[in-house]
N, C-alpha and C positions, 0 to 999 in steps of 0.2 A: 531508280536512279538514285545514287547516293550523293550527298553534299556534306560539306562541313558547316556547322552552325556555330555561331560564336558571339559572346558579349565581351566587348572590350572596354573596360572602365579603368578608372584612376587607381583603384584598390586591387582589382583581380582582373585576369583574362579567363574565360571560360570557353571550352570548345567540346564539341561532340559530333559524332558522325550521325546524319539523319537518313533514313531511307524513305524516298518519295514514290508513292504508287498512285496512279490515277484513281480517283474515287474513294480514297482511303485517307485517313489522317496520318500525317508524317509519324514515323516510328523513330524516336530519338534514343540513341545509344547512351551508354554511360558518359558522364560529363567529367571532364578533367579541369582542374582549377589550378592557376598560377598566380602568385602574388606579383603584381606589376612591378613593385620596387625591387624585386629580386632578379628582374631581367632587364637589359638594356632597352629593348623594344619589342614591337610586334613580330618582327623577323625571327627574334630569338624564342619568343613564345611559341610561334608557328612551328619552328623546328623542334622544340622540345615535344609539343604534341605529336608531330609526325613521327619522331623516334619512339615515342610511347606506344603510338598505334601500330608500329611495326614497319614503317617506311612511307611509301607512297600514299598520299591522301586523295580523296576525289578531287577532280579539277575544279568543280564548282563550290561556291560558298555564299552563305548568307550571314552577314556580320552586323552587329549593332555596335555602334561606337559612341561613348559618351563625349559630349562636347561642350 
């Protein structure tokens, strides 16, 4: 199963695709980083990540958000 993993902070948004397999540690692919101040919001960061990944992203995600 593939999911998007991400870290949403005040300075950067980071996203990667992770492969989850039962009984194994998650395999996390290359991370993409975007400066938060260069994008209006999470929607635009997500869209940029999707475009750079080639289109459709996994339906599931695990995101950490600074609060």
